[in-house]
N, C-alpha and C positions, 0 to 999 in steps of 0.2 A: 397561189391560183388563178384565176380569170378574176377581172374585176366584175363579171355578171354573178359569177357565183358567190362571191364576198358580200354584192350587196343586198343576194336574195337571204343570204343568210342572215345579216342583219336586218335587214328590212322583216324577216319573220318575226324578230323581237317586237313589230309595232305594233301588234294587237297587244291589249294589257291583260288579256287571259294567258294567252302565251308567256308572255313576256314573265307576268309571274310564277307559273310553271318552269318556267327556267331557271327564274332566281330561286323557285323553290330547292330543286333538284340541286342546282350547283352547290346550295348551299348546306347541302346532309354529307356525311363523311360515308356514305354507304347509298349503293344503288339505290331506287326508289320506286316502290312497286304504283300501278295507276289508281289502286283504293286507299293509301297514304296520302299521296296528290290530292287525291279529291277530297278527302277527308281535312287536311291539314288547311286548305285555300276553300271550304266548303263549293264545290265545286260538282257537277254533277258528273258520274264516273264516263259515262259513255262521251260526255264535252271533253272530259280530260282527254280521252285514248286518242281522240281527234287529232287533237293543238300537240300531245307527246310525239304521233307519229312524224307529223308536220314538223318537229324539229329535230327529228331523226332524217327526215329527207332532206333537210337543210343542212346536216353536218354537224348542229352542236350538241344534241345527244348521240349518245352510244347509247346500244341495249345490249343484254345479256339473259339469260333463260337459267333461272337457279330455285329447286324448290324450297322453300322458306321452311318447311317444317324439317329438313334434314332426311327425312324418310328416305329410303330408297326401294326397287323392287316394286313388284303385282302390288297394287293399291297404295302407291303414295300418293297417285295424283299428278296431275302434269305440271311440269313446272311453270314459275310464275317469272311474266316476262319484268324485267325491271329496266331502270333507265339512269342512266351517272352521265356527266356532264364530258363531252367527245373533249380528246387533249388536242383536236384542232384549234388553232389562231385564227381571227378573223379582223382583220385591219383594213380599213378604207382610207386611204386617203388620197384627196384631189387637189390640186395635180399630184401626181404620185409620189411617195419617200419611201427609201430603201435605207432606212436608219438602222434597222437588225442587221443589214449588210455589211455597211458599214463598221457597224461593231464589232462585227465576226471576223472582218480585218482587220482592224485593229487589236484586238486580241491576240489574233496570231502573231499581230507583229511583236508584241509588248514580251509575247511568249519566246521568239526568234532572240530576239534583242538581249532578254536577259542570258540566251544561252551565249552569246559574245559577237553576234552578227551588229552592223553598224545600221543604226534605225533606218535610214533610207534605206537600205538594202533589204532589209525586212519589210517594208512598207510595200515596196515593188513586187517582190517576190510572192508577200503574201496575197495580195491584189490583184494579182497575174495570177494565182493557182486558182483564188473563187473565180476568175471571170474562165480560167481553162474548165474547170467543173462544169461552171452552167453553159457555155458553147460547149459543150458534149454531150449533156443532157438535149442538147435541143437538134443536134444536126450534128454528123462528124464524117466530110466529103471533102477530098482533097480538091474539087473542082465548086465546091461552095461560094456563092455569087453573092456582093454587095448587097445586093438585093435582098438575100437570105437574112444574113447580118442586120440588115436595117430591119428586117421583119422580128428579127429574135429581140435585139435591143427596145424594140416598140413592145415587146413582152415586160419588159421590166422598166417600163416607163420612161424610158429618155426621150420619147416625140420622134424621131428621126426624119430628116424629111431630104432626100436625094437629091442634090443639083449637081449636074453634070458630073456624076461620078465622085462627088465629095458629099457626104453623109454630116451634116447640121444634126444637132442634138438640140432640141429645145426647152429639155427639160432637164434639171439638176436632181436626179433621185435623193442627192446627200445636199440640198442646197442649204438649209440653215447652217449645218455645220461647214460647207463653202465659204458661205459670208462670213463666219468668223473665224477658220481656219484655212485659208484659201490655199498658200503652198503644199501647205500638207495635204489637202482631201484631194486639188485636182490633181496631182503627180499620181496617187493612188488611182482615182479614177481615169487617169491615160492610160496606166496600167491594167487596169481591169479591162476596160471596154477593147486594148487589145488582147489582153489573157482570153475573152470572151470570140475572137476573130479568129484566132489560132485555133483555139478548141472546136470551133464549128470546122475549122480546115480552110477559111476564108484567109489565104495566106498570102494575097495581093493586095493587102491594106497595110497602111500604118496609121495607127491611132495620134493626133498630135494635140499639144496643150495649143489654144489659141482662142482665148478668151474673147470674148465678144458680148454688149450689151444685150440680155435678156435670155440668154441659151447659155447652155455647157459650157464649161472651158476646153472641152475637148470633141476636135474634129476629126472625121475617118477620110482620108484620104486614098486614091487608089495610087498603087509604086511608078512611079513612072515608067518602070519598063513593062509594066503590065497593061498600062493607058497606049502605049505604042504599039501593042499586038493586035 
């Protein structure tokens, strides 16, 4: 999700009434109707309706319709509008961090290693495959440019800067882990970034480990033969 959507969703909970309604609905084991929520929190029904629908708009709650009486057919009445917590996850980190991504890569690597692959090879392949998936989800074009790659990496929080055909990545999405387990995390980061480029079809670039102060350990270079064209 884009930062604007995440911020709007979390920002919706800054209202005390809305936050109380969200916490109440989330704590229930079954979907909640407007009247039930209004009674439980001592809030007028029309006000509850407004705030519940705002939480739905922001993706924090989902809606379903069901007759609470269990009756069907003519005379059974209209289905009730019920609210439940959305399965969507909201997390905002500034600067951007992607610990969920690195966790998935590491878990996949462990599975490969258990099947007999060397840990180094498992990390490389798992990271590259995750990168390929992310790249293909963005665009797949044999003529994808380094500018398009920069835009894709920006969406993932890398904060790229294109200077004379070299992308410096000013933010590391795995910063805390990279500072504690530098060799391991930087190696999978290199494979991941290359995977994003390859998945997009941006085949004229190489991701390289080039650590520097205050930025990601990976930089992306145009290949020499591409630069001469």
